[in-house]
N, C-alpha and C positions, 0 to 999 in steps of 0.2 A: 721535657723531663728525661727522655732517654739519653739525649746528648749530655745533660747535666750529670747524669749518673756515670757516664763514661769518663767525663772530665774528672769527676770526683775520684774514680778508681785510679786514674793516672796520677793525680796529685797525691793520693794516699800512698801509692807505691813509691813515688819519689820521696815523700817525706819519711817513710819508714827506712828507705835506703840511707838517707842523710842521718837519721837517728842512729842507725847501726854504726856508721862511720864515726859520728860524734862521740858515741859511747865506747868506741873501741871494741865492738862486738867481735868475738873470736870464734873460730872454728876449731876442730880438733887439731888442725895443723898450725894454729897460731895466727892465721891470716884474718883479715876483716871479713865479716859475714855480709852478704848482700841479700836483699829481699827476693823471694821467688817471683816468677812471672806466670800468668795464666793466659793461654792463647786459645783462639777458636770459639770464643763466646760471642753469640749474636742473637738478635731478635728472631723468633720463629713462631709458627702457628700450627695448630693441630685441631682436628674436629673433636667435639665432646664425645667421650667414650673411646677415643683412640689412644693408643699408647704413645707416649712422648719420651724419647731418649735424650735427656738433658746433657749427657756426656758425649754424644756423638760428635767427633771432631775436636773435642776439648782436651787440652793437655796442660800440665803444670810442670815447670822445670826450675831448678835451683842451681846456682853456680857451684855450691858445695855439695848438695845432696843428690844432684842429678834429677832423674824423672821422679816426681812426687805426685803424679796424677792421681794415684790411689788415695791420697790424703785430702782431695777436694771434698768439701761439704757444701751441699746445696740446700738453701732455704727459700721459701716463697711467701709472698704476701699478695692475696690471701693464701692461707696455708695449703700446701700439697704434700703428700707423703711420697718420698722417694725411696726406692729399693734398687741398689746397684745403679743409681743414676736415672732410673726410669720411674714414670708415674702415669696414671690414667685419669686425667681430669674429667669430671662429669658435668661441671657447670660452665657455660660460656662466660667469657669475660677476659680481662687482661690480668695476668699474674706477673708480678715483679720478682724476678729471680736474682738471688745473690749467690755467687760462687766464692767460697773462702778456702784458702789453703795456708798452712803454717809450716815453715821449714824447721829443721832440727835445732836451729839457733833461736827459735821463737819469733822470727819475723814473719809477718802476715801479708798476704795480698788478697785483694778482692776484685771481682769483675761482676758486671751487671747486665741483665738482658730482660726483655719483655716477652712472655709467652702469651700469644693471643689464642684463646680457645673459642672456636666458632661452633655454631650449631651443626648437627648432622644434616647432610644434604644429599640430594640425588646426584647422578652424574651430570656433568656440565653439558649444556646444549647450546647451539648457536642461537642467540637472541636477535642480533642485528648484524648485517654485513653491508657496510657502506659501499655503494656503487658509484664510482666517480665517472659517470657518463656525461657526455657533452649536452648542454641544453639545446632545446629546439631552436632558439634564437637568442641573440645577445642584445640587451637594451642599450641603444646608443644615446638615449635621452634626447633625441632630435638633432644630434650633431652628425654632420656628414662631411666627407672630403670632396673638395673641388680642385681638380687638376686641369690646367690650361692645355689646349691641344698642342701636341708636339713636345711637351715637357716630360722627361723621363723620371717619373715619380709615381708613387702609389700610397694611398692612405687607407687603412682598414683597422677594424677592431680585432685584436688578437692578443694572446698572452696577457689578458686582464687589463689591457690598455688600448688607447687609440694610437696606432703606430704609423709613422710616415717613413717609408724607405725612399730616400731622395738621391738619385744618381746625378741629376741635372736640376739646378735650382731655377731654371728659366731666366727670363730677362727682367722680371719685376716682382715686387713683394706679393702681389695678388695672384701670381701664377700657381701657387700652392696654398690652399686654405683649408682650415677647419671651420665650419660654419654652422650656426644655429639660428634659425629664423623664427619669427613670431613669438619672441620673448615678451610677455605682457608687462607693461609698466604702469605705475601710478605716480603721483607726486611724492618722490622719495629720492634719497641718495642711494647709489648702487656701487657695489664693488665686485669685480670679477677677478678670481685667482685661478690661474692655469698652472697645475703642477706638472712640470716637464723636465726632461733631461735629453741630452744629445750625445751621440758617440764622438762628435767633434764640436768645438765651440762655434756657435752660430747666433743668429739674431731673429727677432720676430717683432711684428706690429700687432697690437691688440686693440680692436676698434669696436665701437657700438654705433651702428648706423640707424638713423631715424627712419623707420619704415613708413611713417605717415607723412613725410616731407615729399613735395613734388619733385624736387631735384635731390641729387646725392648730398646728404647732410649727415653729420655725425653728432651724437651727444658728447663725444669725447673719445680720446684714445691715448694709448701709451706706445711710444715709438722706440725703435732700436733697443728692444729689451734683450739682454744677453741670455742665451741658454747654454749652460755649461754641462759638464759630464756628470755632475751630481744633481739629483732632483731638487728643484726649488720652485717657489711660486712666481709666476709672471702676473703682475697686478695692474689693474686699471680701475680708476674711479670716474664716475660720471653722475649727473643729476638729471632727473626728468621732472618737468614742471607740472605734468598732469598725465591723464590716461593716454595710452598709446602702446606702441610695440617697438622692439628693437631687433636688429639682426646683429648677432655677435660674430666677429670674424677674427680668427687667429691667422695672420699671414706669415707663411714660412718660406716664400719665394725669395728671389735675389734681393738682398738689402746691403747697401754700402753706406754705413752711417756717416763717414767723413769723405766727401768727394775728393779731398786732397790726399787721401790714403787708400788707394784702390786695393791694397793687399788685405785690408781689414774688411772682409766681405763674407757673404754666405759661402761655405765651402762646397765641394762636390763629394758625392758618394758618402752620405752619412745617414743616420737614423735618429728621428725624434720620437720619444716615447712620452705619452701623456697619460698619467694614471687617473686623474680626476680633475674636474673643473667645479669651483665653488662660486656661487652667486649669492651675494648679500643684498637684501633690501632693507634700508634703514629709514624709519619714519619717526616723527615726533622729536621731542627735546628732553633733556634731563639736566639736572643740576646736582653737583656733589657738595655735600655739607660735612666738613670734618667734625667728628665727635671726640676724637682723641689724637693728639700729636705727641709722639715720643720725644722726650728731651734727653734721655739716657744720662740723667744726672745722678741716679742712685742705683744701687745694686739690685733693688727689687724690681727693676724694669725688664730684666732678662734672666732666664734660668736655663740650665741644661741638665739632662740626665743621660747616662750612658750605661748600656747593658751588653750582655753577650761578650764580655771580655774587652769592651771598648773603654777608653779613658778620655774624658773631655772636661773642660772648665770654661767659665765665662768671666770676662772683666768688663765693667762699665766705666767709661771715662771719656771726657772731652767730646760729649755728644754722640757717642757711638758705643755699640756693644760688640766686643771681640770674642768670638767663640773659638777656643783653641781645642783642636782634636789632637791629642797626644798619641793615640793609637786607635785604629778602627777595630770593629768586632772580629773575633776569631771565627764566629759563626753568627747566624741571624740574617739581618738584611737592612734595608734602608731605614727601618723603624728603630734600629738599635741605638741610635743617637738622636735625641729630640732636643732641638734648640728653640726655646720659647721666647717670643716677644710678647710681653704682658700688655693687656688692654684694661687697666684698672678703671672701674666705674662704667664699663660698657656692658650692655645686655643686647643679645642678638635675638630678634623675633623671627619665627618661622614665616616664610613667604615674603618677607621684606627684602628690599634690595640694598646691598652694601658695596663698598669698595675698600681696597687697601693699596698702599704703595710704600715701598722702601728701597733704599739703595743698598746693594750687596756687592762687596768686593771679596774675591776668594784668592788666597795665595796660590793654591793649586787648583786644577780643574775639579769641579764639584757639581754633582746633580743630585736631585732628590725630590721630595714632595713638599708642597707648601699648603698647609691645612688651616682652616679656621674651625676650631673645635674646643670642647670643654677641657680646661686644665686638668681636672680630676677624672672625668669619665671618658676622655679621648674619643674614639670612634663611636662610642655609644651615644654621644651627643655632638655630632659633627654638622657644621653648617655648610662647609665648602671643601672641595678637593681640587688641588691644582698641582702643577709641577714647577720646578725651577732648575736652572742650569747656568753655570758660569765657567768660562775658560780661565786658565791660569793667569792671574794678574788682571783679569777683566773686571771692570766695574759695570754692573747692570742694574736696571730698575726692574724690580719684581712687582707686578701689579695685577689686579684682577677686579672685575665687576661681577657680582654674583647675587643670585636670589637664595636666601638662606633655606637650606633643606630642613633644618631642625632649629628649635629654640635652644639657646645656650646662655646660661646665667653667668658662667665664669669663662668667657672666651679668651683664647690666646691665638696668636698666629704662630703655628708650630712648623718649623722646618725639620723634616725627618731626613737625616743626612748620613746614615750609617754605612752607605755603600761607597767605597773609594773608587776613584778613577784608576786605571791600570798604572801600576808602578808608584802610586801615592800611598805613603804610610802615615803621614800627618798633614795637618792643614790648619789654617786660620781663616775664618769667615768674619768679616766686619760689616755690621749693619748700622745704617744711619738714615736720617730723613724719613722716619716712620710716620705714616698718616693712615687713619682708619675713619670711615665715615659712612653716612647714609646717602643713597642715591634716590632722588625724587624726580618725578616727571613721567612723561609717557613715551620716552624713547624706546623703540622696539626694533630689534634686528631679526629678520627672518632669513635663514640660511638654507639654500638648496645645494646638495652635493650630487653632481653628475659623475658617478663612479663607473668605470667601464669594466670592473671585474667583481663587484660586490654582489652577493646573492645570486650568482650565475646559475645555480642549480634549481632555482625556484620553479622554473617552467618544466624542468626535467622530472623532478620528483619532490614535491613540497615536504614529504615526510623526512627527507634527508637534506634539509636545507643547511648550507654552511655560509658563513659570512665573515667579514673582518671588522674590527674596530681599530682605528689608528689615532694617535694622540692629536694630530692636526685636524682630525674630523671635528673636534671640539675646541679648536684654536689653541691647543697646547703648543709648546715651542718645537716639538719634533715628533716624528712617527708617521711614515707614509708606507703603505703596502697595498698589494692587490693579489687577486686569486684567479685561477682559471683551471680548467681540466684539459688533460692531454694524454692520449694513449692509455686511458684507464687510471690516470694519476690525478691527484689534486695538488696543484702547485701554488705555493704562497711565496710571493717575492717581496722581500723587505727592501724597498728602494731607499728608505731613510730610517735607520734604526733609532728608536727612542732611547732616552737615558734611564727610564724606569720601566718596570715590567708590565705596565698597563698601556704603554705607548704603541705596542704592536701585538694585536691579538688575532688569533684565528679561532672562530667560535663554531661549535656544532650544537645546534639547538639553542633557542633563545625565546624571549617573550613572544607569544603568538604562534610559535612553532617549536615547542620544546622537545627534548629527548625524554620520553616518559619511561620510567623503570618500575616494574611491579613490586609489590610488597613480598615479604617473606622469602627473600632470595639474596644470594651473594652474586657479585658480578666480577668478571675478569675482562679488562680492556686490553686488546692486543693491537699494537700499532707497528706497521712496517714502513720505514721511511729513510731518507738520506737527505743531504743538503749539498749545495755547490761549494760551501765553505763550512768548516766546523762552527757550529753555533748552538747555544744552549737556550733552554726555555723552561718555564714552570708548566707542569701539566696538572690540571685540576678537573675533577668531576664534582661540580658544585650544584647545590640545590638552588633553583631559581627563587628570586625574591629576597635574597640575603646572601651572606657569606658563611656557608656551612659545608665546606668541601668534604666529600667522602673518600676521595683520593687526592692527595697532595704530594706530588713527586717532582723531580727534575729530570730533564731529558737532555743528553748531550748528543746532538746529531753530528755525524761525520760524513765524509764523502763516500763512505762505504755503506750500503744498505744494511740496516739492523732491524730486529724486531724487539720491541719493548713491551713488557707485560706488567700490568698493574692490577691489584685486586682490592675490592672493598672488604672491610673487616666487620661491618655491622649490617644487619638486615633492616629493611624498611617496615614500619608498622602499617603503611598504606602506600598505594601507588603515588609516586612523586615525580615532578618535572625537574629535569636537570639540564645543565649546559656543560659541554666539554670544552675546556679552555686551554689553548696553547698560548702562553703569555711570554712574549719576547720583550727585550728592552733592557739595556744596561749600558754603562759607559763602554764596555767592550763591544757590544752589539752596534752601538752608534759609530764606532770606529771601523767597522767591517766593510763599509760600502754596501752595494747591493748583494744580497744573498737569497737564494731560492731554496725553500724546503719542498721536497717532493715526497708526498705521502702516497704509497701504492696500495695500502690496505689498512682498514680499521675494522676490527671485529669485536663484538661484545658477546660474551658467553654468560649464561645464567645457570646458577646452581640453586635449585629450589630446596627450601628447608623441608625435611621429612617430618 
């Protein structure tokens, strides 16, 4: 609302100027009259019963009349009485202020602001001071480093990861290993994903040894897996016929994939960093039954809406829907452009399992959200939340299998694509081969994540637990990060930036260990931090159990340490549980490479209502 008012003021001023020129508006000297300008107007706050000077720092100037600040008239909704630009509001709440000034030629300018009147409070006191101390121990989840005698290498858990510093790779692949023994198995298919990067291109073998066999025997393995300088998953699949156990081995010693090319081999003097290892156990079977197949033969099979200054349209022809983005929003976010794939005749039932799949081709790079939700109620009746991403000119298949979180009587597959990639001003996204259906059967996938940096403060002080959530944790296409403490700082390294702002999260307080704030108080959050590269995030103080942020701001971290201060403007009627969220992720973040945010201090101050 505040942004809309500011835009309205600019448009009004511009239109009045054009009107004066069109009508040949004259000054006493015979020249064209121009509209005046008001400067210095901004949102402010004051305690109830305190004097507020609405004219502090505010001026009005006119090209013909000069300084006309004294002609500014201030009105308010709800009404406040101003004398010489000052007022003393007694009732808490938000007051919408309008500043109006008229020059000698009759041209008018307006500016808008919000005055937030808070309740009277006592002096601020320190409520929480986060201590970023090192935990008593780090959970390795049973993984350990094995280095052969005489090999110059070391593997240890540090900086939120399992790190191998390798000077000499030895003579064989098993000379340097990351090993986890005693992994229980049952009759199931298994997948292991090791998220790794290296300072130099190298190779790895990933194996699953049968611990119940009399001789050396493997369930399977993946060989000559390349590890590059950007983090990515090394993947191995294997099957177990029944109960037993496996030893998982990541071999990082000397590997030469091609005996005829000795130069393509494990290098010397490099470092391998492993953020997390994911283990999937897949049992049962399932079948997919389509209930709707999009033909894209009529215009009512797709729709698009654009807000916040964006402009978009859709054309349905030749078995596809082409969404044309003529301009992206001037403000807002990914939700500003909604491209809907209609699902006529489909009803989604809560708790039931569904799937969808469609082909997407994007003229320019595009990322966003892919939702199954109500056409009319949007997130108030949402069945599924997912992401999408396509490079310029790339044709990708967007698909998902999900259990519906809510019942939806008018579902659509909604692409929210209002955030452009860097340098992109327009785009065309073409969708074809749409299929939506039900999933039946007993297929079950249980996933275990062995993260080497998540929740590291749990043993040190459960009251101040911090953790991360990254997009790949729930098998989205991007988002990898880890955390650790060092020299009294909390470090959050984004090894792979996600394309949307929920792909890389740093969280303070969450279900089971919330940040509890007491009733009848205002709070100030003070954050001191810097980053190894300039990077931006959203900062939210959100009520647990839904989306109701009491602070919603943006932070631009730089390589210089800064202190950021944010305040709540409403009191709580009861003690409530909160989470503090630092939400990274955007096309720009995805293009940064690894970046580390270093938080040296977070303090929360409380001002109790008198």
